[in-house]
C-alpha positions in Angstrom: -8.8 37.9 -23.4 -8.7 41.2 -21.6 -11.2 42.3 -19.0 -14.1 44.2 -20.6 -14.3 41.9 -23.7 -17.9 41.2 -24.5 -18.9 37.8 -25.9 -22.0 37.5 -28.0 -23.0 41.0 -26.9 -24.0 39.5 -23.5 -21.1 38.2 -21.4 -18.6 40.7 -20.1 -15.2 39.2 -19.2 -14.1 40.3 -15.7 -11.0 38.2 -14.8 -9.1 35.0 -15.3 -10.1 32.3 -12.8 -7.9 29.5 -14.0 -5.8 28.3 -16.9 -5.2 24.9 -18.4 -3.6 23.1 -21.2 -6.5 23.6 -23.5 -7.8 27.0 -22.6 -8.8 29.5 -19.9 -11.7 29.8 -17.5 -13.0 33.4 -17.1 -15.2 35.0 -14.6 -17.8 37.0 -16.5 -21.2 38.7 -15.9 -24.3 39.0 -17.9 -24.5 42.7 -18.7 -28.3 42.8 -18.6 -29.0 40.3 -15.8 -26.0 41.2 -13.7 -25.5 37.5 -12.9 -22.0 36.0 -12.7 -20.9 33.0 -14.7 -17.8 31.0 -15.4 -16.9 30.7 -19.0 -14.5 28.0 -20.2 -12.9 29.2 -23.5 -10.9 26.9 -25.8 -7.5 28.1 -26.6 -7.6 30.0 -30.0 -4.7 28.0 -31.5 -6.3 24.7 -30.5 -9.7 25.9 -31.7 -8.4 25.8 -35.3 -8.1 22.0 -35.0 -11.6 20.6 -35.9 -11.4 17.3 -34.0 -10.4 19.1 -30.8 -13.0 21.8 -31.3 -15.7 19.2 -31.8 -14.7 17.3 -28.7 -14.8 20.5 -26.7 -18.3 21.3 -27.9 -19.4 17.7 -27.3 -18.3 18.0 -23.7 -20.5 21.1 -23.3 -23.5 19.3 -24.8 -23.0 16.3 -22.6 -22.8 18.3 -19.4 -25.8 20.4 -20.5 -28.0 17.3 -20.6 -27.5 16.7 -16.9 -29.6 18.7 -14.5 -28.8 17.9 -10.8 -28.1 20.3 -7.9 -24.7 18.6 -7.2 -23.4 18.8 -10.8 -22.1 22.0 -12.2 -24.5 23.1 -15.0 -23.6 24.2 -18.5 -26.0 26.9 -19.3 -24.9 28.1 -22.8 -22.5 27.3 -25.6 -20.5 30.0 -27.4 -19.5 29.3 -31.0 -18.9 32.5 -33.0 -16.1 34.6 -34.4 -13.6 31.9 -33.7 -14.4 31.8 -29.9 -15.6 28.4 -28.6 -16.7 28.3 -25.0 -19.2 26.9 -22.5 -21.0 29.1 -20.0 -21.3 27.5 -16.6 -22.5 28.2 -13.1 -20.0 30.4 -11.2 -19.3 28.7 -7.9 -16.7 29.7 -5.3 -15.0 27.0 -3.4 -12.1 24.6 -3.5 -11.6 21.1 -4.8 -12.0 18.0 -2.6 -8.4 17.3 -3.4 -7.2 20.5 -1.9 -9.6 20.0 1.1 -8.0 16.6 1.8 -4.4 17.3 1.2 -4.0 21.0 2.1 -6.1 21.1 5.2 -7.4 17.9 6.7 -5.1 15.1 5.8 -7.7 12.5 6.7 -11.4 13.2 7.1 -13.6 11.9 9.9 -15.6 8.8 9.0 -19.0 10.5 9.1 -17.8 13.4 6.8 -16.2 11.0 4.3 -19.4 8.9 4.2 -21.5 12.0 3.7 -19.4 13.3 0.9 -19.3 9.9 -0.8 -23.1 9.6 -0.5 -23.8 12.9 -2.1 -21.3 12.2 -4.8 -22.9 8.8 -5.5 -26.4 10.5 -5.7 -25.1 12.9 -8.3 -23.4 10.3 -10.3 -26.4 8.0 -10.1 -28.4 10.8 -11.7 -25.9 11.1 -14.5 -26.0 7.3 -15.0 -29.8 7.4 -15.2 -29.4 10.1 -17.8 -27.2 7.7 -19.8 -23.9 9.4 -19.0 -20.8 7.8 -17.5 -18.3 10.3 -16.1 -15.1 8.2 -16.5 -12.8 10.8 -14.8 -14.0 11.0 -11.3 -11.4 12.1 -8.8 -11.0 14.5 -5.9 -9.9 17.3 -8.1 -13.1 17.0 -10.1 -15.3 17.5 -7.0 -15.8 21.0 -5.7 -16.7 22.0 -2.1 -18.3 25.4 -2.2 -17.2 28.3 0.0 -18.5 27.9 3.5 -18.5 24.1 3.2 -20.1 22.6 6.3 -19.8 18.9 6.8 -23.3 18.8 8.2 -24.8 20.4 5.1 -22.8 18.6 2.4 -25.9 18.1 0.3 -25.8 21.7 -0.8 -22.0 22.3 -0.9 -20.7 19.6 -3.3 -20.5 20.0 -7.0 -19.2 17.5 -9.6 -17.1 19.0 -12.4 -15.7 18.2 -15.8 -17.5 15.7 -17.9 -14.8 16.2 -20.6 -14.3 12.4 -21.3 -17.8 11.3 -20.4 -19.4 8.4 -22.4 -22.9 8.5 -23.8 -24.6 5.4 -25.2 -26.8 6.4 -28.2 -29.9 4.2 -27.9 -30.5 4.2 -31.6 -27.3 2.7 -32.8 -25.2 1.8 -29.8 -22.6 4.4 -30.9 -20.2 5.4 -28.2 -19.3 9.1 -28.1 -16.1 9.7 -26.3 -14.1 12.7 -25.2 -10.5 13.6 -25.6 -8.7 11.2 -23.3 -8.8 7.9 -21.5 -9.0 9.1 -17.9 -6.6 9.7 -15.0 -4.4 6.7 -14.3 -4.6 7.0 -10.5 -8.3 6.7 -10.6 -8.9 4.4 -13.6 -10.8 1.1 -13.2 -9.0 -2.1 -14.4 -11.4 -2.5 -17.3 -10.8 1.2 -18.3 -7.1 0.5 -18.5 -7.7 -2.5 -20.7 -10.3 -0.9 -23.0 -11.9 2.5 -22.2 -14.7 2.0 -24.7 -16.0 -1.0 -22.8 -16.6 0.7 -19.4 -20.0 1.0 -17.8 -21.2 2.6 -14.5 -19.0 0.3 -12.5 -15.9 2.3 -13.6 -17.4 5.3 -11.8 -18.1 3.2 -8.8 -14.4 2.2 -8.7 -13.2 5.8 -9.0 -15.6 6.9 -6.2 -14.2 4.0 -4.1 -10.7 5.3 -4.6 -11.9 8.8 -3.6 -13.4 7.5 -0.4 -10.2 5.6 0.3 -8.2 8.8 -0.1 -10.6 10.7 2.2 -10.2 8.1 4.9 -6.5 7.4 4.6 -5.2 10.7 3.3 -3.5 8.9 0.4 -4.4 6.7 -2.5 -3.7 3.0 -2.4 -1.1 3.2 -5.0 0.4 6.5 -4.0 4.0 5.7 -4.7 3.4 4.1 -8.1 3.6 5.7 -11.6 3.3 4.9 -15.3 3.5 1.1 -16.0 3.5 0.1 -12.4 0.5 2.2 -11.5 -1.6 0.9 -14.4 -0.5 -2.6 -13.7 -1.5 -2.3 -10.1 -4.9 -1.0 -11.1 -5.4 -4.2 -13.1 -4.1 -6.9 -10.7 -2.8 -5.6 -7.4 -5.3 -5.6 -4.5 -5.2 -2.3 -2.7 -3.7 -2.3 0.8 -6.6 -2.4 3.4 -7.4 1.1 4.6 -6.6 -0.1 8.2 -2.9 -0.1 7.1 -3.0 3.7 7.1 -6.0 4.3 9.5 -6.0 1.9 12.4 -9.3 3.2 13.8 -11.4 2.5 10.7 -14.5 0.4 11.5 -14.2 -3.1 9.8 -17.6 -2.6 8.2 -16.5 0.6 6.4 -13.3 -1.0 5.3 -15.2 -3.9 3.8 -17.4 -1.5 1.9 -14.4 0.4 0.5 -12.6 -2.8 -0.6 -15.8 -4.1 -2.3 -16.0 -1.0 -4.4 -12.4 -1.6 -5.5 -12.7 -5.2 -6.6 -10.8 -5.8 -9.8 -13.6 -7.7 -11.5 -16.5 -5.4 -12.2 -18.9 -8.3 -11.4 -17.6 -8.4 -7.8 -18.0 -4.7 -7.3 -21.2 -2.8 -6.5 -23.2 -3.0 -9.7 -24.2 0.7 -9.6 -24.0 3.9 -7.5 -27.3 3.1 -5.8 -26.0 -0.2 -4.5 -22.9 1.5 -3.2 -25.0 4.1 -1.5 -27.2 1.5 0.2 -24.1 -0.2 1.6 -22.9 3.0 3.1 -26.3 3.8 4.5 -26.5 0.4 6.1 -23.4 1.0 8.3 -23.7 1.5 12.0 -23.1 5.0 13.4 -19.5 5.7 12.5 -17.2 7.1 15.2 -16.6 10.8 14.7 -12.9 10.6 15.5 -10.7 13.4 14.3 -7.3 12.1 13.1 -4.3 14.1 14.0 -3.8 16.8 11.4 -0.5 16.3 9.6 2.0 19.0 10.4 2.5 21.2 7.4 6.0 21.6 6.2 7.0 25.2 5.9 8.0 26.1 2.4 11.1 28.2 2.3 10.8 31.5 0.6 13.5 32.3 -1.9 16.0 34.7 -0.7 15.5 38.3 -1.9 18.1 39.4 -4.4 18.6 43.0 -5.3 19.3 44.1 -8.9 22.9 44.4 -9.8 23.5 47.8 -11.4 27.2 48.4 -11.6 30.5 46.6 -12.0 32.9 45.9 -9.2 31.6 43.9 -6.3 28.4 43.4 -8.1 29.8 42.3 -11.4 29.1 38.9 -12.7 31.6 36.3 -11.5 34.1 34.9 -13.9 33.5 31.5 -15.4 34.1 28.8 -12.8 34.6 31.4 -10.0 32.7 30.9 -6.8 30.4 33.5 -5.5 30.7 34.8 -2.0 29.3 32.2 0.4 25.9 32.9 1.7 24.4 31.5 4.9 22.9 28.1 4.4 19.3 27.9 3.6 17.4 24.6 3.4 14.2 24.0 1.5 11.5 22.1 3.2 12.6 18.5 3.8 10.6 15.6 2.6 11.1 12.0 1.6 13.7 11.6 -1.2 12.3 10.2 -4.4 14.5 8.5 -7.1 14.9 10.2 -10.4 12.6 9.1 -13.2 14.4 6.6 -15.4 11.5 5.0 -17.2 12.9 3.8 -20.5 10.1 3.1 -23.0 12.6 2.3 -25.7 12.8 -1.3 -24.4 9.1 -1.8 -24.3 9.1 -4.8 -26.6 12.0 -6.5 -24.8 10.2 -5.8 -21.5 7.0 -7.4 -22.9 8.9 -10.4 -24.1 10.6 -10.8 -20.7 7.3 -10.5 -18.9 5.6 -13.0 -21.2 8.4 -15.5 -20.7 7.9 -15.5 -16.9 4.3 -14.7 -16.4 0.9 -16.0 -17.6 -0.5 -15.1 -21.0 -3.3 -13.1 -19.4 -0.8 -10.9 -17.5 1.1 -10.4 -20.8 -2.1 -9.2 -22.3 -2.5 -6.7 -19.5 1.0 -5.3 -20.2 0.0 -4.9 -23.9 -3.1 -3.0 -22.7 -1.0 -0.8 -20.6 1.4 0.0 -23.4 -1.6 1.0 -25.6 -3.1 3.2 -22.8 0.2 4.9 -22.2 0.6 5.5 -25.9 -2.7 7.4 -26.2 -3.2 8.8 -22.7 -2.9 12.5 -22.2 -4.0 15.4 -20.0 -7.2 15.7 -21.8 -9.8 18.5 -21.6 -9.3 21.7 -19.6 -10.1 21.1 -16.0 -12.6 23.4 -14.2 -9.8 25.1 -12.3 -11.7 28.1 -10.9 -11.5 27.3 -7.3 -8.9 24.7 -6.6 -5.6 23.3 -7.9 -5.3 22.7 -11.6 -6.6 19.4 -12.8 -5.3 16.4 -10.9 -3.2 17.7 -8.0 0.4 18.0 -9.1 2.3 16.0 -6.5 5.2 17.9 -5.2 8.3 16.5 -3.6 10.2 19.0 -1.6 13.7 17.9 -0.8 16.5 19.5 1.3 18.8 21.8 -0.8 21.3 24.3 0.5 22.2 27.3 -1.6 25.9 26.2 -1.5 25.0 23.0 -3.3 23.9 24.9 -6.4 25.4 28.4 -6.1 29.0 29.1 -6.9 29.9 25.5 -7.7 33.0 25.2 -9.9 33.4 22.4 -12.4 34.1 19.2 -10.6 36.4 16.3 -11.4 35.0 13.1 -12.7 35.4 11.5 -9.3 33.0 14.1 -7.8 30.4 14.1 -10.5 28.6 10.9 -9.5 28.5 12.0 -5.9 27.0 15.3 -6.8 24.5 13.7 -9.2 23.3 11.4 -6.4 23.4 13.8 -3.5 22.0 17.1 -4.6 18.4 17.5 -3.6 16.0 19.6 -5.7 12.4 20.5 -5.3 10.5 18.6 -7.9 7.0 18.6 -9.4 5.4 15.5 -10.9 3.0 16.0 -13.7 1.3 13.7 -16.1 3.8 14.5 -18.8 7.1 14.2 -16.9 8.9 15.4 -13.8 10.0 19.0 -13.4 12.6 20.8 -11.2 12.2 24.1 -9.5 14.2 27.2 -10.5 13.7 29.4 -7.5 12.8 33.0 -7.8 15.8 35.3 -7.7 18.4 37.2 -9.7 20.4 35.2 -12.3 23.3 36.0 -14.6 22.3 35.2 -18.1 24.1 35.5 -21.4 27.9 35.3 -21.9 30.1 35.4 -18.9 33.1 37.8 -18.7 36.4 36.5 -19.9 34.7 33.8 -21.9 37.1 33.6 -24.9 34.6 31.7 -27.0 31.8 34.3 -26.7 30.4 35.3 -30.1 29.0 38.7 -31.1 25.5 37.2 -31.6 25.3 36.0 -28.0 23.4 37.9 -25.4 25.7 40.0 -23.2 26.0 39.3 -19.6 23.2 40.7 -17.5 21.4 40.2 -14.2 17.7 39.4 -14.5 15.2 38.9 -11.8 13.0 35.8 -12.5 9.9 34.5 -10.8 10.1 30.9 -9.7 9.3 28.3 -12.3 9.5 24.6 -12.9 11.4 23.2 -15.9 11.1 19.7 -17.5 13.9 17.5 -16.4 14.0 16.0 -19.9 13.4 17.0 -23.4 9.8 16.2 -24.6 9.8 12.7 -26.0 8.1 11.2 -29.1 5.9 9.2 -26.7 4.4 12.3 -25.1 4.1 14.3 -28.3 2.2 11.4 -29.8 -0.4 11.7 -27.1 -0.9 15.3 -27.9 -1.1 14.6 -31.6 -3.5 11.7 -31.0 -5.9 14.1 -29.3 -5.7 16.6 -32.2 -4.0 19.1 -29.9 -0.6 19.0 -31.8 0.1 18.9 -35.5 0.9 15.3 -36.6 4.4 14.5 -37.8 5.6 12.1 -40.5 6.2 8.6 -39.3 5.1 9.5 -35.8 3.1 6.3 -35.3 6.2 4.2 -36.3 8.5 6.3 -34.1 6.3 5.6 -31.0 6.7 1.9 -31.5 10.4 1.9 -32.4 12.0 4.7 -30.2 9.3 6.4 -28.0 11.9 7.8 -25.6 13.9 9.8 -28.1 13.2 13.5 -28.2 10.6 14.6 -30.7 12.3 16.5 -33.5 11.3 18.1 -36.7 8.8 20.3 -34.8 8.5 24.0 -35.5 8.0 26.7 -32.8 4.3 26.6 -33.2 4.1 22.8 -32.6 6.3 23.0 -29.6 4.1 25.9 -28.2 1.0 23.8 -28.9 2.4 20.8 -26.9 3.4 22.9 -23.9 0.0 24.6 -23.9 -1.7 21.2 -24.1 0.4 20.0 -21.1 -0.6 23.0 -19.0 2.9 24.5 -19.5 4.7 26.9 -21.8 8.0 27.3 -23.6 10.8 29.1 -21.7 12.3 32.4 -22.5 16.0 32.5 -23.3 16.7 34.0 -19.9 14.8 31.2 -18.1 16.6 28.6 -20.2 20.0 30.1 -19.2 19.0 30.3 -15.5 17.8 26.6 -15.5 21.0 25.5 -17.3 23.4 27.2 -14.9 21.4 26.3 -11.8 22.8 29.3 -9.9 26.4 28.7 -10.9 28.8 30.8 -12.8 29.5 28.1 -15.4 30.2 28.1 -19.1 28.4 24.8 -19.6 25.2 23.3 -18.1 27.0 20.1 -17.1 28.7 19.8 -13.7 31.9 18.8 -15.5 33.4 20.1 -18.7 31.6 18.2 -21.5 33.2 15.1 -22.9 31.9 12.5 -25.3 31.1 10.2 -22.4 28.7 12.6 -20.6 27.2 14.6 -23.5 25.8 13.5 -26.9 27.6 16.0 -29.3 30.3 16.3 -31.8 29.3 13.8 -34.5 29.5 16.1 -37.5 32.5 15.8 -39.8 35.6 16.7 -37.9 33.7 16.8 -34.6 35.2 15.9 -31.2 33.1 12.7 -30.8 32.9 11.2 -34.3 32.8 7.4 -33.8 32.2 7.8 -30.0 28.7 9.1 -30.1 25.7 8.0 -32.2 24.7 9.9 -35.4 21.3 10.8 -33.9 19.5 12.0 -30.9 19.3 9.5 -28.0 16.8 8.7 -25.3 15.8 11.6 -23.1 16.6 9.6 -19.9 20.2 8.9 -20.9 23.6 10.4 -19.9 23.2 10.2 -16.1 26.6 12.0 -15.6 25.6 14.8 -17.9 22.8 16.1 -15.6 23.2 19.5 -14.1 22.6 20.2 -10.4 18.9 20.5 -10.9 18.8 17.0 -12.4 18.1 18.4 -15.9 19.3 16.0 -18.6 20.6 17.0 -22.1 20.7 20.8 -21.4 24.0 20.4 -23.4 23.8 18.4 -26.6 21.3 15.8 -27.9 18.9 18.4 -29.5 18.7 22.1 -29.7 15.7 23.4 -27.7 13.1 26.0 -28.7 12.6 29.1 -26.6 9.9 31.7 -27.0 12.5 34.5 -27.3 12.2 36.3 -30.6 15.2 36.5 -33.0 16.2 39.6 -35.0 13.2 39.0 -37.2 9.6 38.7 -35.9 9.3 35.2 -37.5 12.5 33.9 -35.8 13.1 32.3 -32.4 16.1 31.4 -30.4 17.1 27.8 -29.8 19.6 26.7 -27.1 21.8 24.0 -25.9 23.5 22.5 -29.0 22.8 19.0 -30.4 24.3 15.7 -31.3 25.8 17.4 -34.4 27.3 20.4 -32.5 30.8 21.3 -31.7 31.8 21.9 -28.1 31.6 25.7 -28.5 27.8 25.5 -29.0 27.3 23.5 -25.8 28.0 26.7 -23.7 25.0 28.1 -21.9 25.3 31.4 -23.8 25.5 29.8 -27.2 22.4 30.4 -29.3 21.1 29.7 -32.8 18.4 31.7 -34.7 15.8 29.6 -36.5 12.7 30.4 -38.5 9.8 29.7 -36.3 7.9 27.7 -38.9 10.8 25.3 -39.6 11.9 22.1 -38.0 15.1 20.1 -38.0 16.2 16.6 -37.1 18.3 18.0 -34.2 15.9 20.5 -32.8 13.4 19.7 -30.0 12.2 21.4 -26.9 11.3 21.2 -23.2 8.6 23.1 -21.3 8.4 25.2 -18.2 5.5 25.9 -15.8 5.1 29.0 -13.6 5.4 28.3 -9.9 2.0 29.0 -8.2 
């Protein structure tokens, strides 16, 4: 929506404040009053889906019922000419999440208590109004510009009641929003059955927030997916003193009581939690040492290559001139994500054979939650990081490890797969790898004897940094989007989630792929971005680190293909083929399924797909190989992966 657009002849759009998977937050002013507002507008494509549109408007109505100085107010609802939005207070500031992790590391005890007390007061008011938030977390708490710890009462605002629950006194009907909650802050009972939660679920989430303010980390920081949700159900949090030795015992006891697994053992409501904090002795105003920030390496500046000769693209497999080593910011290495949902039933049977029936039921609950959990409503992203803080892992990587690397022998592939470090980004819908800003060769390489006339010619393009999904989007994740009404449903999707959730979703057209990426806070790549991600800075014909074979790539199963009898006659799980990863740890960039890009084909209704599939011959596994498809069609060997702009 361009600046100057006028909504309802009243609100004049000035600028984009933030973007999310479901829409955009704009800064706008009232052309008569001159007042400034924030307007959250539902994405126009998603607004066509009635269930999602209704949920969005329900969120606005819920938040409009709550009037409290520490809760961002919804002042108006827009519903005309296909535009659906909510008009909110415009408040400058940053999220508590950013305040903790980007500046403080750990807060002083008095400040942590003060923030928690004000947060509890605001949430108690919501509870008294009959509303349970159900998605409280540091990224949904805003500290206004000029935040002063001694005046926290006027500088804290609670955001996003997108999945709040209202109990209708007339018929006990539960009105719910679009998602279940954020796993890292979900109470045990919310994991088991989100419809049964009461105010004590918010108490638990605030307890986790207090824990994070004091310790600089959540109690289950290193856990994800199944393990994280299981820990929320039955693993006692490590005492805060493990991470903050100077914490007073009384404060630690209050935090741990708020995090009891049984709601009956927790504080019964926000007021009781407040009284416990107020009853503490004067807390020491100790300032923990501020964690040293790791300097983020800036990508080297590349100039445009304008003429042949020294600046011409390297030949296939040829090394580029060696550059001085440049390392990215070091951090703890994290293992690759290898979570295989395809064996869920076997895992459940194994669990139930060795653990109690009640624990088995917990795992069933977790499977259900994971099957329907998604990113949910658009976060109020105006003044802090988007939604829940994306947790970055920065790992050492020299340019020589990814630039100018020739194809390696089989004996070297495993070593490279395990030793190359990439900068990654964890999101709620999979892990991503960074493609650094710079100049990349895309299209066919010189002297490629297999290059076709329809392939893009070799050219140097400058790209901004972006993250790319390490795997193709799975049936499991697409089902979450469809369950929320954000993605068009697919035939037999419910059955597919149960039988093979980890296979790439196929049969989706360009529009469906685009809708998913938008829902996930991402987008589809351009063909140039896809090429850059596939080559990972190398002058290579193929995305893989070795020339493709039936052992490392799922391809060649059509009649007369290279791998008939050796590879399955279908797409396989997105976490497979360890040896087929490229240097950025991207799987299945060659084979398995073709992948949609947003690059238009010869016709306006066509798009380019890349990478080849399980049916393809080897020639179509080359980075430059492309196929033109009608945007509104799907196929059983066409899927996609998403990218996300680097902030």
